[in-house]
mmCIF file of the N, C-alpha and C atoms, coordinates in Angstrom:
data_MODEL
# 
_entry.id   MODEL 
# 
loop_
_atom_site.group_PDB 
_atom_site.id 
_atom_site.type_symbol 
_atom_site.label_atom_id 
_atom_site.label_alt_id 
_atom_site.label_comp_id 
_atom_site.label_asym_id 
_atom_site.label_entity_id 
_atom_site.label_seq_id 
_atom_site.pdbx_PDB_ins_code 
_atom_site.Cartn_x 
_atom_site.Cartn_y 
_atom_site.Cartn_z 
_atom_site.occupancy 
_atom_site.B_iso_or_equiv 
_atom_site.pdbx_formal_charge 
_atom_site.auth_seq_id 
_atom_site.auth_comp_id 
_atom_site.auth_asym_id 
_atom_site.auth_atom_id 
_atom_site.pdbx_PDB_model_num 
ATOM 1   N N  . UNK A 1 1  ? 20.518  31.453  4.545  1.00 0.00 ? 1  UNK A N  1 
ATOM 2   C CA . UNK A 1 1  ? 19.913  31.393  3.230  1.00 0.00 ? 1  UNK A CA 1 
ATOM 3   C C  . UNK A 1 1  ? 20.272  30.075  2.531  1.00 0.00 ? 1  UNK A C  1 
ATOM 4   N N  . UNK A 1 2  ? 21.517  29.645  2.686  1.00 0.00 ? 2  UNK A N  1 
ATOM 5   C CA . UNK A 1 2  ? 21.943  28.384  2.072  1.00 0.00 ? 2  UNK A CA 1 
ATOM 6   C C  . UNK A 1 2  ? 21.153  27.216  2.634  1.00 0.00 ? 2  UNK A C  1 
ATOM 7   N N  . UNK A 1 3  ? 20.914  27.230  3.932  1.00 0.00 ? 3  UNK A N  1 
ATOM 8   C CA . UNK A 1 3  ? 20.152  26.145  4.557  1.00 0.00 ? 3  UNK A CA 1 
ATOM 9   C C  . UNK A 1 3  ? 18.735  26.099  4.005  1.00 0.00 ? 3  UNK A C  1 
ATOM 10  N N  . UNK A 1 4  ? 18.136  27.250  3.781  1.00 0.00 ? 4  UNK A N  1 
ATOM 11  C CA . UNK A 1 4  ? 16.785  27.298  3.230  1.00 0.00 ? 4  UNK A CA 1 
ATOM 12  C C  . UNK A 1 4  ? 16.745  26.731  1.808  1.00 0.00 ? 4  UNK A C  1 
ATOM 13  N N  . UNK A 1 5  ? 17.741  27.058  1.008  1.00 0.00 ? 5  UNK A N  1 
ATOM 14  C CA . UNK A 1 5  ? 17.803  26.530  -0.355 1.00 0.00 ? 5  UNK A CA 1 
ATOM 15  C C  . UNK A 1 5  ? 18.018  25.020  -0.359 1.00 0.00 ? 5  UNK A C  1 
ATOM 16  N N  . UNK A 1 6  ? 18.882  24.548  0.514  1.00 0.00 ? 6  UNK A N  1 
ATOM 17  C CA . UNK A 1 6  ? 19.119  23.101  0.600  1.00 0.00 ? 6  UNK A CA 1 
ATOM 18  C C  . UNK A 1 6  ? 17.849  22.396  1.056  1.00 0.00 ? 6  UNK A C  1 
ATOM 19  N N  . UNK A 1 7  ? 17.193  22.951  2.064  1.00 0.00 ? 7  UNK A N  1 
ATOM 20  C CA . UNK A 1 7  ? 15.953  22.362  2.572  1.00 0.00 ? 7  UNK A CA 1 
ATOM 21  C C  . UNK A 1 7  ? 14.888  22.304  1.478  1.00 0.00 ? 7  UNK A C  1 
ATOM 22  N N  . UNK A 1 8  ? 14.737  23.382  0.735  1.00 0.00 ? 8  UNK A N  1 
ATOM 23  C CA . UNK A 1 8  ? 13.760  23.429  -0.351 1.00 0.00 ? 8  UNK A CA 1 
ATOM 24  C C  . UNK A 1 8  ? 14.125  22.437  -1.450 1.00 0.00 ? 8  UNK A C  1 
ATOM 25  N N  . UNK A 1 9  ? 15.394  22.329  -1.779 1.00 0.00 ? 9  UNK A N  1 
ATOM 26  C CA . UNK A 1 9  ? 15.831  21.381  -2.803 1.00 0.00 ? 9  UNK A CA 1 
ATOM 27  C C  . UNK A 1 9  ? 15.581  19.945  -2.398 1.00 0.00 ? 9  UNK A C  1 
ATOM 28  N N  . UNK A 1 10 ? 15.883  19.624  -1.155 1.00 0.00 ? 10 UNK A N  1 
ATOM 29  C CA . UNK A 1 10 ? 15.652  18.255  -0.668 1.00 0.00 ? 10 UNK A CA 1 
ATOM 30  C C  . UNK A 1 10 ? 14.164  17.936  -0.692 1.00 0.00 ? 10 UNK A C  1 
ATOM 31  N N  . UNK A 1 11 ? 13.345  18.871  -0.267 1.00 0.00 ? 11 UNK A N  1 
ATOM 32  C CA . UNK A 1 11 ? 11.898  18.642  -0.299 1.00 0.00 ? 11 UNK A CA 1 
ATOM 33  C C  . UNK A 1 11 ? 11.395  18.471  -1.723 1.00 0.00 ? 11 UNK A C  1 
ATOM 34  N N  . UNK A 1 12 ? 11.921  19.236  -2.654 1.00 0.00 ? 12 UNK A N  1 
ATOM 35  C CA . UNK A 1 12 ? 11.509  19.098  -4.049 1.00 0.00 ? 12 UNK A CA 1 
ATOM 36  C C  . UNK A 1 12 ? 11.851  17.714  -4.583 1.00 0.00 ? 12 UNK A C  1 
ATOM 37  N N  . UNK A 1 13 ? 13.020  17.219  -4.246 1.00 0.00 ? 13 UNK A N  1 
ATOM 38  C CA . UNK A 1 13 ? 13.417  15.873  -4.685 1.00 0.00 ? 13 UNK A CA 1 
ATOM 39  C C  . UNK A 1 13 ? 12.511  14.822  -4.058 1.00 0.00 ? 13 UNK A C  1 
ATOM 40  N N  . UNK A 1 14 ? 12.228  14.948  -2.779 1.00 0.00 ? 14 UNK A N  1 
ATOM 41  C CA . UNK A 1 14 ? 11.368  13.973  -2.105 1.00 0.00 ? 14 UNK A CA 1 
ATOM 42  C C  . UNK A 1 14 ? 9.956   13.978  -2.681 1.00 0.00 ? 14 UNK A C  1 
ATOM 43  N N  . UNK A 1 15 ? 9.413   15.142  -2.935 1.00 0.00 ? 15 UNK A N  1 
ATOM 44  C CA . UNK A 1 15 ? 8.063   15.229  -3.499 1.00 0.00 ? 15 UNK A CA 1 
ATOM 45  C C  . UNK A 1 15 ? 8.020   14.633  -4.899 1.00 0.00 ? 15 UNK A C  1 
ATOM 46  N N  . UNK A 1 16 ? 9.054   14.839  -5.687 1.00 0.00 ? 16 UNK A N  1 
ATOM 47  C CA . UNK A 1 16 ? 9.049   14.320  -7.054 1.00 0.00 ? 16 UNK A CA 1 
ATOM 48  C C  . UNK A 1 16 ? 9.235   12.808  -7.104 1.00 0.00 ? 16 UNK A C  1 
ATOM 49  N N  . UNK A 1 17 ? 9.793   12.219  -6.054 1.00 0.00 ? 17 UNK A N  1 
ATOM 50  C CA . UNK A 1 17 ? 10.009  10.769  -6.070 1.00 0.00 ? 17 UNK A CA 1 
ATOM 51  C C  . UNK A 1 17 ? 8.934   9.997   -5.329 1.00 0.00 ? 17 UNK A C  1 
ATOM 52  N N  . UNK A 1 18 ? 8.019   10.673  -4.654 1.00 0.00 ? 18 UNK A N  1 
ATOM 53  C CA . UNK A 1 18 ? 7.032   9.937   -3.861 1.00 0.00 ? 18 UNK A CA 1 
ATOM 54  C C  . UNK A 1 18 ? 6.042   9.166   -4.735 1.00 0.00 ? 18 UNK A C  1 
ATOM 55  N N  . UNK A 1 19 ? 5.726   9.665   -5.910 1.00 0.00 ? 19 UNK A N  1 
ATOM 56  C CA . UNK A 1 19 ? 4.775   8.976   -6.791 1.00 0.00 ? 19 UNK A CA 1 
ATOM 57  C C  . UNK A 1 19 ? 5.216   7.578   -7.177 1.00 0.00 ? 19 UNK A C  1 
ATOM 58  N N  . UNK A 1 20 ? 6.395   7.415   -7.764 1.00 0.00 ? 20 UNK A N  1 
ATOM 59  C CA . UNK A 1 20 ? 6.851   6.057   -8.118 1.00 0.00 ? 20 UNK A CA 1 
ATOM 60  C C  . UNK A 1 20 ? 7.029   5.153   -6.903 1.00 0.00 ? 20 UNK A C  1 
ATOM 61  N N  . UNK A 1 21 ? 7.493   5.703   -5.792 1.00 0.00 ? 21 UNK A N  1 
ATOM 62  C CA . UNK A 1 21 ? 7.659   4.881   -4.580 1.00 0.00 ? 21 UNK A CA 1 
ATOM 63  C C  . UNK A 1 21 ? 6.299   4.416   -4.089 1.00 0.00 ? 21 UNK A C  1 
ATOM 64  N N  . UNK A 1 22 ? 5.324   5.313   -4.062 1.00 0.00 ? 22 UNK A N  1 
ATOM 65  C CA . UNK A 1 22 ? 3.971   4.950   -3.639 1.00 0.00 ? 22 UNK A CA 1 
ATOM 66  C C  . UNK A 1 22 ? 3.401   3.855   -4.534 1.00 0.00 ? 22 UNK A C  1 
ATOM 67  N N  . UNK A 1 23 ? 3.545   4.004   -5.841 1.00 0.00 ? 23 UNK A N  1 
ATOM 68  C CA . UNK A 1 23 ? 3.038   2.996   -6.768 1.00 0.00 ? 23 UNK A CA 1 
ATOM 69  C C  . UNK A 1 23 ? 3.718   1.648   -6.549 1.00 0.00 ? 23 UNK A C  1 
ATOM 70  N N  . UNK A 1 24 ? 5.026   1.672   -6.328 1.00 0.00 ? 24 UNK A N  1 
ATOM 71  C CA . UNK A 1 24 ? 5.761   0.423   -6.120 1.00 0.00 ? 24 UNK A CA 1 
ATOM 72  C C  . UNK A 1 24 ? 5.292   -0.279  -4.857 1.00 0.00 ? 24 UNK A C  1 
ATOM 73  N N  . UNK A 1 25 ? 5.147   0.470   -3.781 1.00 0.00 ? 25 UNK A N  1 
ATOM 74  C CA . UNK A 1 25 ? 4.769   -0.132  -2.500 1.00 0.00 ? 25 UNK A CA 1 
ATOM 75  C C  . UNK A 1 25 ? 3.318   -0.598  -2.519 1.00 0.00 ? 25 UNK A C  1 
ATOM 76  N N  . UNK A 1 26 ? 2.429   0.199   -3.064 1.00 0.00 ? 26 UNK A N  1 
ATOM 77  C CA . UNK A 1 26 ? 1.005   -0.118  -2.996 1.00 0.00 ? 26 UNK A CA 1 
ATOM 78  C C  . UNK A 1 26 ? 0.580   -1.186  -3.982 1.00 0.00 ? 26 UNK A C  1 
ATOM 79  N N  . UNK A 1 27 ? 1.279   -1.339  -5.069 1.00 0.00 ? 27 UNK A N  1 
ATOM 80  C CA . UNK A 1 27 ? 0.846   -2.280  -6.091 1.00 0.00 ? 27 UNK A CA 1 
ATOM 81  C C  . UNK A 1 27 ? 1.772   -3.481  -6.217 1.00 0.00 ? 27 UNK A C  1 
ATOM 82  N N  . UNK A 1 28 ? 2.489   -3.789  -5.151 1.00 0.00 ? 28 UNK A N  1 
ATOM 83  C CA . UNK A 1 28 ? 3.315   -4.992  -5.147 1.00 0.00 ? 28 UNK A CA 1 
ATOM 84  C C  . UNK A 1 28 ? 2.421   -6.227  -5.248 1.00 0.00 ? 28 UNK A C  1 
ATOM 85  N N  . UNK A 1 29 ? 2.853   -7.237  -5.949 1.00 0.00 ? 29 UNK A N  1 
ATOM 86  C CA . UNK A 1 29 ? 2.052   -8.469  -6.035 1.00 0.00 ? 29 UNK A CA 1 
ATOM 87  C C  . UNK A 1 29 ? 1.764   -9.078  -4.668 1.00 0.00 ? 29 UNK A C  1 
ATOM 88  N N  . UNK A 1 30 ? 2.663   -8.864  -3.690 1.00 0.00 ? 30 UNK A N  1 
ATOM 89  C CA . UNK A 1 30 ? 2.434   -9.396  -2.342 1.00 0.00 ? 30 UNK A CA 1 
ATOM 90  C C  . UNK A 1 30 ? 1.111   -8.885  -1.784 1.00 0.00 ? 30 UNK A C  1 
ATOM 91  N N  . UNK A 1 31 ? 0.850   -7.594  -1.923 1.00 0.00 ? 31 UNK A N  1 
ATOM 92  C CA . UNK A 1 31 ? -0.375  -7.012  -1.370 1.00 0.00 ? 31 UNK A CA 1 
ATOM 93  C C  . UNK A 1 31 ? -1.596  -7.532  -2.108 1.00 0.00 ? 31 UNK A C  1 
ATOM 94  N N  . UNK A 1 32 ? -1.462  -7.727  -3.413 1.00 0.00 ? 32 UNK A N  1 
ATOM 95  C CA . UNK A 1 32 ? -2.589  -8.252  -4.179 1.00 0.00 ? 32 UNK A CA 1 
ATOM 96  C C  . UNK A 1 32 ? -2.914  -9.680  -3.735 1.00 0.00 ? 32 UNK A C  1 
ATOM 97  N N  . UNK A 1 33 ? -1.872  -10.499 -3.572 1.00 0.00 ? 33 UNK A N  1 
ATOM 98  C CA . UNK A 1 33 ? -2.101  -11.878 -3.115 1.00 0.00 ? 33 UNK A CA 1 
ATOM 99  C C  . UNK A 1 33 ? -2.680  -11.887 -1.708 1.00 0.00 ? 33 UNK A C  1 
ATOM 100 N N  . UNK A 1 34 ? -2.184  -11.025 -0.845 1.00 0.00 ? 34 UNK A N  1 
ATOM 101 C CA . UNK A 1 34 ? -2.661  -10.965 0.542  1.00 0.00 ? 34 UNK A CA 1 
ATOM 102 C C  . UNK A 1 34 ? -4.126  -10.538 0.583  1.00 0.00 ? 34 UNK A C  1 
ATOM 103 N N  . UNK A 1 35 ? -4.481  -9.552  -0.233 1.00 0.00 ? 35 UNK A N  1 
ATOM 104 C CA . UNK A 1 35 ? -5.861  -9.089  -0.279 1.00 0.00 ? 35 UNK A CA 1 
ATOM 105 C C  . UNK A 1 35 ? -6.788  -10.196 -0.764 1.00 0.00 ? 35 UNK A C  1 
ATOM 106 N N  . UNK A 1 36 ? -6.348  -10.923 -1.783 1.00 0.00 ? 36 UNK A N  1 
ATOM 107 C CA . UNK A 1 36 ? -7.155  -12.019 -2.318 1.00 0.00 ? 36 UNK A CA 1 
ATOM 108 C C  . UNK A 1 36 ? -7.291  -13.143 -1.293 1.00 0.00 ? 36 UNK A C  1 
ATOM 109 N N  . UNK A 1 37 ? -6.202  -13.474 -0.587 1.00 0.00 ? 37 UNK A N  1 
ATOM 110 C CA . UNK A 1 37 ? -6.247  -14.524 0.428  1.00 0.00 ? 37 UNK A CA 1 
ATOM 111 C C  . UNK A 1 37 ? -7.195  -14.148 1.565  1.00 0.00 ? 37 UNK A C  1 
ATOM 112 N N  . UNK A 1 38 ? -7.142  -12.889 2.003  1.00 0.00 ? 38 UNK A N  1 
ATOM 113 C CA . UNK A 1 38 ? -8.042  -12.430 3.065  1.00 0.00 ? 38 UNK A CA 1 
ATOM 114 C C  . UNK A 1 38 ? -9.491  -12.505 2.608  1.00 0.00 ? 38 UNK A C  1 
ATOM 115 N N  . UNK A 1 39 ? -9.730  -12.152 1.361  1.00 0.00 ? 39 UNK A N  1 
ATOM 116 C CA . UNK A 1 39 ? -11.078 -12.213 0.813  1.00 0.00 ? 39 UNK A CA 1 
ATOM 117 C C  . UNK A 1 39 ? -11.588 -13.661 0.798  1.00 0.00 ? 39 UNK A C  1 
ATOM 118 N N  . UNK A 1 40 ? -10.749 -14.594 0.379  1.00 0.00 ? 40 UNK A N  1 
ATOM 119 C CA . UNK A 1 40 ? -11.139 -16.000 0.352  1.00 0.00 ? 40 UNK A CA 1 
ATOM 120 C C  . UNK A 1 40 ? -11.384 -16.537 1.757  1.00 0.00 ? 40 UNK A C  1 
ATOM 121 N N  . UNK A 1 41 ? -10.544 -16.117 2.713  1.00 0.00 ? 41 UNK A N  1 
ATOM 122 C CA . UNK A 1 41 ? -10.739 -16.567 4.095  1.00 0.00 ? 41 UNK A CA 1 
ATOM 123 C C  . UNK A 1 41 ? -12.058 -16.047 4.652  1.00 0.00 ? 41 UNK A C  1 
ATOM 124 N N  . UNK A 1 42 ? -12.402 -14.807 4.338  1.00 0.00 ? 42 UNK A N  1 
ATOM 125 C CA . UNK A 1 42 ? -13.670 -14.245 4.791  1.00 0.00 ? 42 UNK A CA 1 
ATOM 126 C C  . UNK A 1 42 ? -14.850 -15.005 4.192  1.00 0.00 ? 42 UNK A C  1 
ATOM 127 N N  . UNK A 1 43 ? -14.763 -15.311 2.891  1.00 0.00 ? 43 UNK A N  1 
ATOM 128 C CA . UNK A 1 43 ? -15.841 -16.060 2.253  1.00 0.00 ? 43 UNK A CA 1 
ATOM 129 C C  . UNK A 1 43 ? -15.980 -17.458 2.858  1.00 0.00 ? 43 UNK A C  1 
ATOM 130 N N  . UNK A 1 44 ? -14.856 -18.102 3.154  1.00 0.00 ? 44 UNK A N  1 
ATOM 131 C CA . UNK A 1 44 ? -14.895 -19.431 3.755  1.00 0.00 ? 44 UNK A CA 1 
ATOM 132 C C  . UNK A 1 44 ? -15.520 -19.377 5.144  1.00 0.00 ? 44 UNK A C  1 
ATOM 133 N N  . UNK A 1 45 ? -15.174 -18.351 5.917  1.00 0.00 ? 45 UNK A N  1 
ATOM 134 C CA . UNK A 1 45 ? -15.739 -18.212 7.254  1.00 0.00 ? 45 UNK A CA 1 
ATOM 135 C C  . UNK A 1 45 ? -17.239 -17.964 7.189  1.00 0.00 ? 45 UNK A C  1 
ATOM 136 N N  . UNK A 1 46 ? -17.670 -17.159 6.229  1.00 0.00 ? 46 UNK A N  1 
ATOM 137 C CA . UNK A 1 46 ? -19.114 -16.901 6.087  1.00 0.00 ? 46 UNK A CA 1 
ATOM 138 C C  . UNK A 1 46 ? -19.847 -18.174 5.663  1.00 0.00 ? 46 UNK A C  1 
ATOM 139 N N  . UNK A 1 47 ? -19.255 -18.949 4.767  1.00 0.00 ? 47 UNK A N  1 
ATOM 140 C CA . UNK A 1 47 ? -19.876 -20.196 4.319  1.00 0.00 ? 47 UNK A CA 1 
ATOM 141 C C  . UNK A 1 47 ? -19.959 -21.185 5.471  1.00 0.00 ? 47 UNK A C  1 
ATOM 142 N N  . UNK A 1 48 ? -18.930 -21.235 6.298  1.00 0.00 ? 48 UNK A N  1 
ATOM 143 C CA . UNK A 1 48 ? -18.927 -22.133 7.449  1.00 0.00 ? 48 UNK A CA 1 
ATOM 144 C C  . UNK A 1 48 ? -20.001 -21.723 8.456  1.00 0.00 ? 48 UNK A C  1 
ATOM 145 N N  . UNK A 1 49 ? -20.116 -20.418 8.682  1.00 0.00 ? 49 UNK A N  1 
ATOM 146 C CA . UNK A 1 49 ? -21.130 -19.927 9.618  1.00 0.00 ? 49 UNK A CA 1 
ATOM 147 C C  . UNK A 1 49 ? -22.539 -20.224 9.115  1.00 0.00 ? 49 UNK A C  1 
ATOM 148 N N  . UNK A 1 50 ? -22.751 -20.106 7.823  1.00 0.00 ? 50 UNK A N  1 
ATOM 149 C CA . UNK A 1 50 ? -24.080 -20.360 7.272  1.00 0.00 ? 50 UNK A CA 1 
ATOM 150 C C  . UNK A 1 50 ? -24.434 -21.853 7.315  1.00 0.00 ? 50 UNK A C  1 
ATOM 151 N N  . UNK A 1 51 ? -23.426 -22.717 7.261  1.00 0.00 ? 51 UNK A N  1 
ATOM 152 C CA . UNK A 1 51 ? -23.665 -24.148 7.359  1.00 0.00 ? 51 UNK A CA 1 
ATOM 153 C C  . UNK A 1 51 ? -24.021 -24.549 8.778  1.00 0.00 ? 51 UNK A C  1 
ATOM 154 N N  . UNK A 1 52 ? -23.480 -23.834 9.760  1.00 0.00 ? 52 UNK A N  1 
ATOM 155 C CA . UNK A 1 52 ? -23.735 -24.156 11.165 1.00 0.00 ? 52 UNK A CA 1 
ATOM 156 C C  . UNK A 1 52 ? -25.132 -23.743 11.603 1.00 0.00 ? 52 UNK A C  1 
ATOM 157 N N  . UNK A 1 53 ? -25.745 -22.804 10.914 1.00 0.00 ? 53 UNK A N  1 
ATOM 158 C CA . UNK A 1 53 ? -27.073 -22.298 11.313 1.00 0.00 ? 53 UNK A CA 1 
ATOM 159 C C  . UNK A 1 53 ? -28.170 -23.225 10.868 1.00 0.00 ? 53 UNK A C  1 
# 
């Protein structure tokens, strides 16, 4: 019974902390810069391809 209570308590703590951790990881400025850089690289590649045609 003690193991079940400990397991449930640990899961409750993990579930309650996942929101802030998710927000921190997903909205880091690194990911925003990386997404923007990839977008610019794609646009440059498309512009280069259109110039070659």
